[in-house]
PLY file of the C-alpha trace (Angstrom):
ply
format ascii 1.0
element vertex 249
property float x
property float y
property float z
element edge 248
property int vertex1
property int vertex2
end_header
0.00 0.00 0.00
1.49 3.35 -1.01
0.68 6.11 1.41
0.03 9.65 0.28
2.96 11.82 1.29
0.98 15.02 1.55
-1.68 13.22 3.55
0.08 13.48 6.87
1.17 16.06 9.40
4.28 14.46 10.89
7.01 17.11 11.29
10.26 16.06 9.69
12.17 17.33 12.71
10.39 14.77 14.91
11.48 11.97 12.62
15.06 13.22 12.71
14.90 13.41 16.51
13.68 9.83 16.63
16.49 8.74 14.33
19.07 10.48 16.50
17.77 8.83 19.68
19.89 5.71 19.49
21.48 6.01 22.96
19.56 2.92 24.01
21.35 0.89 21.35
24.76 2.01 22.61
23.78 1.06 26.15
22.37 -2.25 24.93
25.63 -3.12 23.18
27.62 -2.36 26.33
25.31 -4.47 28.51
25.37 -7.24 25.93
29.17 -7.33 26.08
29.01 -7.33 29.86
26.74 -10.37 29.67
29.18 -12.14 27.36
32.04 -11.45 29.80
30.12 -12.83 32.78
32.12 -16.06 33.05
35.45 -14.24 33.11
34.30 -12.06 36.01
32.73 -14.88 38.01
35.37 -17.54 37.34
37.52 -16.88 40.44
34.45 -17.32 42.65
33.14 -20.58 41.16
33.31 -24.07 42.56
34.46 -26.82 40.15
30.87 -27.88 39.47
29.78 -24.28 38.92
32.76 -23.68 36.68
31.85 -26.60 34.41
28.29 -25.35 34.07
29.33 -21.74 33.49
31.87 -22.75 30.83
29.06 -24.28 28.78
26.92 -21.18 29.22
29.87 -19.01 28.26
30.30 -20.91 25.00
26.59 -20.48 24.23
26.69 -16.76 24.95
29.70 -16.21 22.73
28.23 -18.28 19.91
25.05 -16.18 19.90
26.74 -12.80 20.33
27.32 -12.10 16.62
23.62 -12.46 15.84
22.64 -10.41 18.89
24.92 -7.63 17.66
23.32 -7.83 14.22
19.86 -7.28 15.72
20.96 -4.05 17.37
22.87 -2.99 14.25
19.81 -3.50 12.06
17.82 -1.14 14.27
20.64 1.41 14.22
20.98 1.27 10.42
17.22 1.66 10.01
17.19 4.74 12.24
20.15 6.24 10.40
18.44 5.73 7.04
15.22 7.20 8.44
17.12 10.26 9.59
18.69 10.78 6.18
15.32 10.41 4.51
13.83 13.05 6.82
16.62 15.53 6.19
15.46 18.84 4.75
17.38 18.47 1.47
17.02 14.71 1.08
14.91 15.12 -2.05
16.46 18.31 -3.37
17.17 17.60 -7.04
17.75 21.19 -8.08
21.53 20.66 -8.47
20.86 17.77 -10.84
18.31 19.76 -12.80
20.67 22.70 -13.01
23.45 20.43 -14.17
21.29 19.15 -17.01
21.26 22.59 -18.56
18.76 24.00 -21.02
16.46 22.25 -23.47
18.00 20.58 -26.49
16.90 20.36 -30.10
17.13 17.74 -32.77
20.29 17.36 -34.86
19.36 14.70 -37.41
22.69 14.78 -39.14
24.53 14.22 -35.85
22.37 11.35 -34.61
19.99 13.33 -32.33
16.45 13.18 -33.63
13.05 14.15 -32.23
12.74 10.88 -30.29
15.87 11.70 -28.34
14.72 15.24 -27.64
11.42 13.89 -26.36
13.15 11.28 -24.21
15.47 13.93 -22.76
12.53 16.14 -21.84
10.54 13.28 -20.30
13.48 12.08 -18.25
14.07 15.54 -16.78
10.37 15.75 -16.00
10.64 12.52 -14.06
13.64 13.88 -12.18
11.68 17.02 -11.36
8.81 14.91 -10.00
11.25 13.02 -7.77
12.18 16.22 -6.03
10.34 18.35 -3.53
8.44 17.76 -0.35
5.68 15.65 -1.88
8.07 12.84 -2.85
9.89 13.08 0.46
6.67 12.90 2.44
5.35 9.97 0.45
8.53 7.95 0.81
8.94 8.72 4.50
5.32 7.84 5.23
5.77 4.53 3.40
8.97 3.68 5.29
7.44 4.53 8.69
4.36 2.45 7.91
6.18 -0.57 6.52
9.01 -0.42 9.04
6.95 -0.19 12.20
6.05 -3.88 12.61
9.58 -5.26 12.09
11.09 -2.49 14.20
8.68 -3.22 17.06
9.59 -6.91 16.83
13.32 -6.20 16.98
12.97 -3.76 19.87
10.92 -6.37 21.72
13.72 -8.88 21.10
16.30 -6.46 22.52
14.08 -5.87 25.54
13.78 -9.62 26.15
17.56 -9.92 25.95
17.94 -7.16 28.54
15.62 -9.09 30.85
17.85 -12.14 30.34
20.98 -10.09 30.99
19.51 -8.66 34.18
18.59 -12.10 35.49
22.00 -13.46 34.58
23.61 -10.51 36.35
21.59 -11.24 39.47
22.76 -14.85 39.41
26.38 -13.73 39.01
25.94 -11.28 41.87
24.57 -13.98 44.16
27.51 -16.28 43.42
30.18 -13.64 43.88
28.74 -11.92 46.93
27.75 -15.24 48.46
31.32 -16.49 48.33
32.63 -13.23 49.77
30.13 -13.55 52.63
31.56 -16.98 53.43
35.16 -15.81 53.16
34.50 -12.85 55.44
32.83 -15.10 58.02
35.77 -17.51 58.09
38.34 -14.71 58.09
36.97 -13.19 61.28
40.08 -13.92 63.36
42.96 -11.65 64.45
45.40 -13.53 62.22
43.22 -12.99 59.15
42.18 -9.43 59.89
43.78 -8.01 56.71
42.09 -10.68 54.58
38.72 -9.80 56.10
39.25 -6.09 55.42
40.15 -6.78 51.79
37.17 -9.11 51.37
34.77 -6.53 52.83
36.18 -3.83 50.55
35.75 -6.07 47.53
32.24 -6.97 48.66
31.27 -3.30 48.81
32.81 -2.63 45.41
31.09 -5.60 43.81
27.75 -4.75 45.41
27.89 -1.28 43.89
28.96 -2.68 40.50
25.97 -5.02 40.35
23.62 -2.30 41.58
24.77 0.03 38.81
24.44 -2.73 36.22
20.89 -3.41 37.34
20.02 0.28 37.03
21.49 0.39 33.53
19.32 -2.55 32.49
16.25 -0.70 33.75
17.19 2.56 32.00
17.99 0.79 28.72
14.62 -0.98 28.75
12.84 2.32 29.32
14.77 3.91 26.46
13.89 1.07 24.10
10.23 1.31 25.12
10.25 5.08 24.48
11.83 4.50 21.07
9.17 1.93 20.21
6.34 4.22 21.33
7.63 7.20 19.39
8.10 5.25 16.17
4.62 3.77 16.52
3.20 7.25 17.06
4.93 8.65 13.98
3.90 5.65 11.91
0.30 6.16 12.98
0.50 9.84 12.08
1.90 8.88 8.69
-1.17 6.79 7.96
-3.64 9.48 9.06
-4.98 11.22 5.99
-5.14 14.99 6.32
-4.46 17.89 4.04
-1.61 19.13 6.20
1.85 18.60 4.78
4.79 17.52 6.85
6.57 20.51 8.25
10.28 20.81 8.91
9.94 21.93 12.51
0 1
1 2
2 3
3 4
4 5
5 6
6 7
7 8
8 9
9 10
10 11
11 12
12 13
13 14
14 15
15 16
16 17
17 18
18 19
19 20
20 21
21 22
22 23
23 24
24 25
25 26
26 27
27 28
28 29
29 30
30 31
31 32
32 33
33 34
34 35
35 36
36 37
37 38
38 39
39 40
40 41
41 42
42 43
43 44
44 45
45 46
46 47
47 48
48 49
49 50
50 51
51 52
52 53
53 54
54 55
55 56
56 57
57 58
58 59
59 60
60 61
61 62
62 63
63 64
64 65
65 66
66 67
67 68
68 69
69 70
70 71
71 72
72 73
73 74
74 75
75 76
76 77
77 78
78 79
79 80
80 81
81 82
82 83
83 84
84 85
85 86
86 87
87 88
88 89
89 90
90 91
91 92
92 93
93 94
94 95
95 96
96 97
97 98
98 99
99 100
100 101
101 102
102 103
103 104
104 105
105 106
106 107
107 108
108 109
109 110
110 111
111 112
112 113
113 114
114 115
115 116
116 117
117 118
118 119
119 120
120 121
121 122
122 123
123 124
124 125
125 126
126 127
127 128
128 129
129 130
130 131
131 132
132 133
133 134
134 135
135 136
136 137
137 138
138 139
139 140
140 141
141 142
142 143
143 144
144 145
145 146
146 147
147 148
148 149
149 150
150 151
151 152
152 153
153 154
154 155
155 156
156 157
157 158
158 159
159 160
160 161
161 162
162 163
163 164
164 165
165 166
166 167
167 168
168 169
169 170
170 171
171 172
172 173
173 174
174 175
175 176
176 177
177 178
178 179
179 180
180 181
181 182
182 183
183 184
184 185
185 186
186 187
187 188
188 189
189 190
190 191
191 192
192 193
193 194
194 195
195 196
196 197
197 198
198 199
199 200
200 201
201 202
202 203
203 204
204 205
205 206
206 207
207 208
208 209
209 210
210 211
211 212
212 213
213 214
214 215
215 216
216 217
217 218
218 219
219 220
220 221
221 222
222 223
223 224
224 225
225 226
226 227
227 228
228 229
229 230
230 231
231 232
232 233
233 234
234 235
235 236
236 237
237 238
238 239
239 240
240 241
241 242
242 243
243 244
244 245
245 246
246 247
247 248
């Protein structure tokens, strides 16, 4: 279904703002890498049985990471293309029209006849029709409409992965802090005072690290949800027929 470009009131600036709002993807990539590195962080705190299990999970995480990165990259590339399409001069063809020069005439003896003159004129007319706000609006409305469903699906996938990362981080936290609790309890003697101090310091540091990671998961999920809502809103506006053209504000 081709949507009428001049049948919408979505400001181009809002589309560009949406396209520029990819901070959630940067955060997602960082949290994704943190998830992949989980085994390396937890390894010193694992029992032999836990280590065997975590090594298998580590291999699975690393095997899937390339495809996870591609999901986030697809969303980023889509937003970048959307931003370019919504740029004020995206469909400015005046330089091309100016470069074509003036009208031509037939030169039968030199191989240019009336058919060629007609073709030249028609082709420049097509180029002229490509330009301007009407073509830009129509194309942008079509992309927003057609891209909304797959974008929503990919953002939902990234959100589900963040839930997985958060749960995995909680499990890692419980293992690490649990072992430190035990070490601190057994180091509560005068001879092991320094060891207890070091263990308590590490426990505080690790507790804060996991707290911050949990907060980042929450923020990233909210950012992805806001991105999804805004794209859905703009896509809906693009399908709403009005006589108001898209405005660059």
